[in-house]
Every structure is written in C-alpha cells, then in structure tokens.
N, C-alpha and C positions, 0 to 999 in steps of 0.2 A: 442445476446447479441450487443450492441452499440458498435460501432468502436472505439471509447473514453469511457472510463467507469468512471462513474459518484463518486461522492465523497461518499464513505460507509455513512457518517454521512448525508447528504443530502438523500440518497437513503430509510434511515430508518426514518429520519425526528425528528432526534434528534441531541441536541448539540454534540460540541467536547468533554464536563464535564460530559454527559449521563452516570450516575449511570450503573452498569448491569441490574438491576431490570427494569429500562426504555428502555433500548435497547430493553430487551426480550419483555416488553410490546407492543411498537413499531412494532417487527418485528410478533408477535401473530396477530394483527389488520392486518396487511398488507399482511401476509401470509391468511390468512384467506380472506380478498378481493380478493386478484389476485392469489387463489389457481385455476390451469387451470379446475377441477370439478366443480368450482363456475361462470364460464366463458365458457360458451358452444357457445356463439355469436362470439368471438374471443378466441378459446383456446391456439392456439400460441404465439400469444402478450403477455394472462395472463402468459405462460407459462416462455416466456421470463424475463419479470417481476419478477416472482417468483423467476428465479434463480438468479436475481440479488440481490433479497432483501435475499435470502439465504445465499449467499456470502456474502454481508456486513455481517450479522448476525454473520457468522463463524467467520469473523476476528474479529470483536469487542467485542466479547463475550471470547475471548483467550488472557489473559493479555500480552503473548507474541507477536502475531501476531497483535494487537491493538496496541504496544508500536512500532514495525516496521513501521507499517502503519502510525501511527503518525509522525514519523521520517522520513521514505522515500516514502510516499506515496504508491502506487499501487507496484512501485518497491521491496518495501519492502517486500511485500508478494504475488509477483507473482510466481509460479512456474516456469516460461519459465527463470526465475535466478537462477533456481537450488533450492534446497530442503532448504525450509525456505525463500524464497526470497532474495533478494539482499544484499550482506555482502559488505560494501565500501572496507574494507580492504582485503577481498578473491576476492572479484571481477574485482578489480581495476586492469588492466594489463597496465596502461600508465604511468607508475610511471617516465620510462625515459622522457616524454615529460614534468610532472612537475617540475623535477630535471632542465633541460631546460629551463623554465620558471621562476623559482625562481632564477638560476643561472644567466640571463639575468636581472631579475629585481633588484639583491642585489650584483651583481658582479662577480659572477661565484665562481669558486674554493670550496672548502670544502664547504662554508656556505651554497649552495644550499642544499647539502645534509644532513647537521644537519637541516636546516627548514623543508625540508620533513619529516625529523625524527621527528621532533615536530609536524608535522600535521596527521601524519600516524602511529606513533608508532614505 
C-alpha cells in the first residue's frame, strides 16, 4: 500500500456524488481488472491495487463510514484512530491549548471557555 493513501473516490474513479450503484459498478470493473489471479505477470502489484480498491469500496458503500470519510478524510475511517476512526470530540486531547489560544485572542477570562464550549459542545 502506498505511504500516502489516495482519495477513495479517485481510487474507484467515481465522483463524490456517486450513488451506491455507481460505486458498486466501478468496484466490480476494477476488481476484475486488478484481481491477482488475472495479473500473473505482476501479482504482487495487482494484489496491492486490489486491496486499495477493496478498501475504498468498503468505505464508500457503508453510509456511516462514507459520511465520516467525507467529513474527516482517511482519519475518519482509519482503525489506528480507534474503533470507527477519529471522533474529534472524543479523540482531541488538547482542549487546554485551544482554551489558551481563544483566551489570548478574546481577552482571557471565562470567555475562552464559553467559546470553546460553543465549538466543542
């Protein structure tokens, strides 16, 4: 797998507005083309491409995963961020830093905390 993941829509060659049937059709065509058994000249490269295609399909066909991907990119669906990907409210641990930043921008005091609450819930 490449060090930097490609955009899943780009991987499947579909627009971000693609309906599930478009995603499925693109996946089937690419999976058939890049299946390792169909690429005996370079099965390792085909396997990597097939995995990339399958990963993109898995995310874009799942409504919840697709919504997270559309909002947060790969971080929204990457298992290394925990089950279900990155949840900004759950996984962001630098609240004090934001409060300091907002405090310095808006004059300190309780204002920073209330602004933080507006953004973070």
